[in-house]
TIDREN-708460 format. One record per atom (N, C-alpha, C): y, z, x negated. Coordinates in steps of 0.1 Angstrom, whole numbers, plus 5000, padded with zeros to 4 digits. Layout:
REM TIDREN-708460
YZX;...
***
This chain:
REM TIDREN-708460
265611645249;264611535245;263611525256;263111645261;262111635271;262611565283;263811605287;264411535299;264611385297;264911345285;265111205282;263811135284;262711195279;261311135280;260911115295;261211225302;260911225316;261711115324;263011095320;263810995326;263210855323;262910835310;262310705306;261010675313;260210775314;258910765321;259110725336;260010805342;260310775356;260910635358;261710585348;262310455349;261210345349;260210365340;259210265339;258310275351;258110385357;257310405369;257910325381;259310335382;260010265392;259910115390;260010065378;259909925375;258509875379;257409955376;256109925379;255909915394;256410015401;256310015416;257009895422;258209865417;259009755422;258209625419;257609605408;256909485404;255709465413;255009575415;253809565424;254209525438;255209585443;255709555457;256209415458;256909365448;257409225447;256209135447;255209165439;254009075439;253309075452;253209195458;252409205470;253109125482;254509115481;255209055492;255308905490;254908855478;255008705475;254008635484;254408525491;253608445500;253108325492;251808325489;251208215481;249908165489;249808035489;248607965494;248007875483;246707895481;246007805471;245207705478;245507575476;244807475483;244107375474;242907335477;242207245469;242307105476;242507005467;242606865472;241906775462;241706645466;241306545457;242506465453;242406395441;243506315436;243706195446;245006145446;245306035455;246106085467;246006025479;246806055490;246806205494;245706265494;245606405498;246506495489;246506465476;247306545467;248806505468;249006375470;250406325472;251006385484;250306395495;250806445508;251106595507;250206665499;250406805498;251606845490;252106755482;253406775475;254506775485;254406695495;255506695505;255406825513;254206865517;254006985524;254507105516;254307095503;254807205494;256307215495;257007105495;258507105497;258907175510;258207145521;258507195534;258307355533;257207395527;256907535527;257907615518;258407545508;259407615499;260607665506;261007585517;262107625525;261807755533;260507785534;260207915541;259808025531;260107995519;259708095508;258208115507;257508015509;256008015507;255707925495;254907975486;254507895474;253107835477;253007705475;251807635477;251307585463;250207645459;249607605446;248507505449;248707385443;247807275446;246807255434;245507265438;244507255428;243707135431;243607035421;243006915423;241506915418;240606865426;239206855422;238806705422;238006675412;237606535411;236406495419;235706585426;234506555433;234706605448;233606575456;233606615470;232806735473;232306805463;231506925464;232207055461;232807055449;233507175444;234607225453;235407145460;236407205469;235907295480;234707265485;234107345495;233507475489;232807455477;232307575471;233307675466;234507615462;235607705457;236207775469;236207705481;236707775493;235807885497;234507855497;233507955501;233508085492;233808065479;233708185470;235108245469;236108195476;237408265476;238408215465;238008115457;238808075446;240108005452;240007945463;241107885470;241107935485;242207915491;242407965505;242107855516;242207725512;242107615521;241907495513;241207385519;241207265512;241507145521;241807035515;242206915523;241706795515;240506735520;240006625513;238906555521;238506605532;237306565539;237506545554;236606475561;236606465575;235606565581;235706595594;234906705600;233406675599;232906555602;231506525601;230906565587;231706535576;231306575563;231206725561;232206795566;232206935565;231006995573;230806955585;229707005593;228406985586;228106875580;226906845573;226806935561;227906955554;228007035542;227607175544;228207235555;228007375558;226607395563;226007295570;224607305574;223707305562;223907215552;223107205541;223207325531;224407385530;224707495521;224707625527;224607625541;224707755548;226007835545;227107765546;228407825544;229207855557;230107945556;230907985568;232307925567;232407785567;233607715567;233907645580;235107635584;235407565596;236707485595;236907395605;238107315606;239307405610;240407395603;241607465607;242507365615;242707245610;243607155617;243407015612;243806915620;243606775616;244806735606;244506635598;245606585589;245806435591;245006345585;245206205586;243906135587;243906005592;242705925593;242905815583;241805795575;241705675566;240905575574;241605495582;240905425593;240005305588;238905285596;238205165595;238805075606;239104955602;239704855611;238904725612;239104655623;238404525624;239404415620;238904325612;239704205607;239004075612;239703975613;239103845617;240003735612;239403625608;240103505605;240003395617;239303445628;239103355639;239603395652;239903525654;240403575667;241603665664;242403685674;243603775672;243303915678;242203925686;241904045693;240404055695;239904175695;238404195698;238104135712;239004135721;238804085734;238603935734;239003865723;238903725722;237503675717;236703775713;235403735707;234603665718;233903565714;233103485723;231703545724;230903495733;229503535734;228803505721;227903605717;227103595705;227903585692;229103635693;229903645681;229303735671;229503705658;228803775647;229903875641;229504005641;230304105636;229704175624;230404175612;229804245600;230204395601;229204485599;229504625600;228804695588;229304805583;228604875572;227204925576;226404925566;225004955568;224605105565;225605185560;225305325557;225505395571;224605505572;224605575585;226005625590;226705685581;228005745585;229005635591;229205535583;230105435588;229605345599;228305325599;227705245610;228005305624;227705435625;228005515637;229405515640;230205525630;231705525632;232205395638;231705285633;232105155638;231605125652;230405165655;229805145668;230605225679;231005345675;231805425684;233105355687;233705295676;235005225678;234805105687;233705035686;233404915695;233204965709;232605085711;232405135724;233805175730;234705235722;236005265727;236805145731;236505035724;237204905727;236604835739;235504895744;235004835757;234004725755;233604695742;232704585740;231204615741;230804745739;229404785740;229404925746;228204965750;228005105754;226805155746;226905285742;225905355734;225105455742;223905495737;223205595743;224105715745;224205775757;225105885759;224706005750;225806055743;225706175735;225206145721;225006015717;224505995704;225606015693;226805985697;228006015688;227905945675;228306015664;228405955651;227105915645;226005955651;224705915645;224205785651;225005715658;224605595665;224205485655;223205405659;222805285651;222805165661;222505045656;222504935665;221404945676;220405025673;219305055683;219805145694;220905205693;221505285704;222405215713;222505085711;223405005720;222604975733;223105025744;222405015757;223104905766;224304865762;224904755769;225704675760;225504545760;226204455751;226504325759;227404325768;227604205777;227804075770;228504075759;228803955751;227603915742;226603995742;225503975733;225903955718;226804045714;227404045701;226204065691;226303995679;225304005669;225904085657;225104165651;225604255641;224904225627;225804205617;225304175604;225604305596;224604385592;224804505585;224704485570;225804525563;226004495549;226504625542;226404625529;227104725521;228604725524;229204835526;230604845530;231504765520;231204785507;232104715497;232004565497;230904515503;230704365503;231304295515;231604375525;232104315538;233304225537;234304265529;235504175528;235104035524;234104015516;233703885510;233203795521;232603855531;232003765542;232903745554;234103795553;235103785564;235203635569;235303535560;235403395564;234203345572;233003415570;231803365575;231403425588;232103525593;231803605605;233003595615;232703635627;233803635637;234703755636;234203865631;235003985629;234304075619;235004165613;234304255603;235004385603;234204495602;234804625602;234804665587;236004695583;236304725568;237004855566;236504935557;237205065554;238505025547;239505115549;240905095544;240805065529;240105145521;240105125507;239604985503;238604935509;238004805506;239004695511;239604725522;240504625528;241704595519;242304705515;243504695506;243104635493;241904665487;241504605475;241304455476;240904415488;240704265491;242004195495;243104265494;244404205498;244704205512;244004275520;244304285535;245304395537;246204375547;247104475551;246704535564;246304665564;245804725577;246904725588;248104735584;249204735594;249404605601;249304495593;249604355599;248404275601;247304295594;246104205594;245004255604;244904385606;243904435615;244104395629;242904365636;243004335650;242604455659;242104555653;241804685660;241604795650;242204905652;242205015642;241905155649;241205235642;241005375646;242405445648;242405535657;243705615659;243405765656;244405845660;244305985656;243206055663;242605995674;241506065681;240106035674;240105965663;238905935656;238106065652;236806055654;235906175650;236006195635;236606095628;236606095613;238006135608;238806195616;240106245611;239806345600;240606335590;240506435579;241106565583;240706675577;241106805582;241506905570;242107015574;242207125566;241107215569;240407265559;239207355562;239507495555;239007595562;239207735558;237907815560;237807935555;236808025558;237008075572;235908095579;235908125594;236808245596;236708345588;237508475589;239008445588;239408335582;240908315580;241508215589;240808175600;241208065608;242508105616;242808235618;244008285625;245008345615;244908325602;245808375592;247208315595;248208405597;249608355599;250108265588;249808295576;250308215565;249708075565;248408065569;247807935570;248307855583;248807935593;249407865604;250707805600;251407865590;252607805585;252307675577;251207675571;250707555563;250507435573;249807465584;249607365595;250907315600;251907405603;253207355608;253907265598;253707305585;254407215575;253707085574;252407075575;251706945574;252106865587;252206925598;252506855611;254006835613;254806835602;256206825603;256706685603;257906665607;258506525607;258606475592;258806565583;258906525569;257606455564;256506515567;255206465563;254906335571;255106335584;254806225592;255706105588;256906125586;257806015581;257405955568;257006045559;256505995546;255305915547;254305955556;253105875558;253405735563;254205735573;254505605580;255305515570;256205575562;257005485553;256205445541;255405535535;254705505523;253405415526;252705455536;251305395537;251305285548;252305275556;252405155565;251105115572;250405215578;249205175585;247905195578;247905205565;246705225557;246205375559;247105465563;246805595568;247405615582;246605675590;247105705604;247205845606;248305885613;248506025616;247406075625;246806195621;245706255628;246206365637;247506375638;248106495645;249306455653;249706535662;251006515669;252106595662;253206535659;254206595651;254806715659;254906835652;255506955658;257006925660;257506965672;258906945675;259707075670;
***
């Protein structure tokens, strides 16, 4: 009887040890996202990681604050919902140790016009509608500088305002409006800078209607963010490879057709 009890006890100890080792060897990543494209794309990433025996647990957050707080306190391993300027401002305000891991996609601001086919065709003193909020205003002015239409104060970057324009050869005029209102004035201006969300809502197609669009080099490319100590984690490196895969890139190009722009170079 004593030997039987010892045998049973030993058997359960072996089961316990095996279970602990199995759990310890399981490769799991917990990622925070927002509903919509970020969550949808992560489902594709999840399929890619499954082939590598890595489990991706996707946790959806309804706001833009909680995903970073959850990352900071260790509730999740990584998040995907924001661009880097937002992250930098957030960590400054909250004194958190979060950093960019890798780029994902750009939700581009594009220029639209019912009067010209290209920004180069704008005439002298053409009127351009741009967003009046600081984040998007700087973003649009940087885009115009990249297009060669204006020059900004050196180093001003994303904080640029119309007062930072130091060269404006065509004497372009800027009408600053609420971003959501800009599609309505498109017939009344020579060109307008419109966020993808508002453009699509107004019936515009970023792929075929835009005359100039942000590319993957945008300062506003969305990112994967992690805790600073985890930036070289091998498991998270696999996440980046999965996101930068042909499967994800092909899905973006087929599904979004220009309303999302790849913010990365596809891994070969």
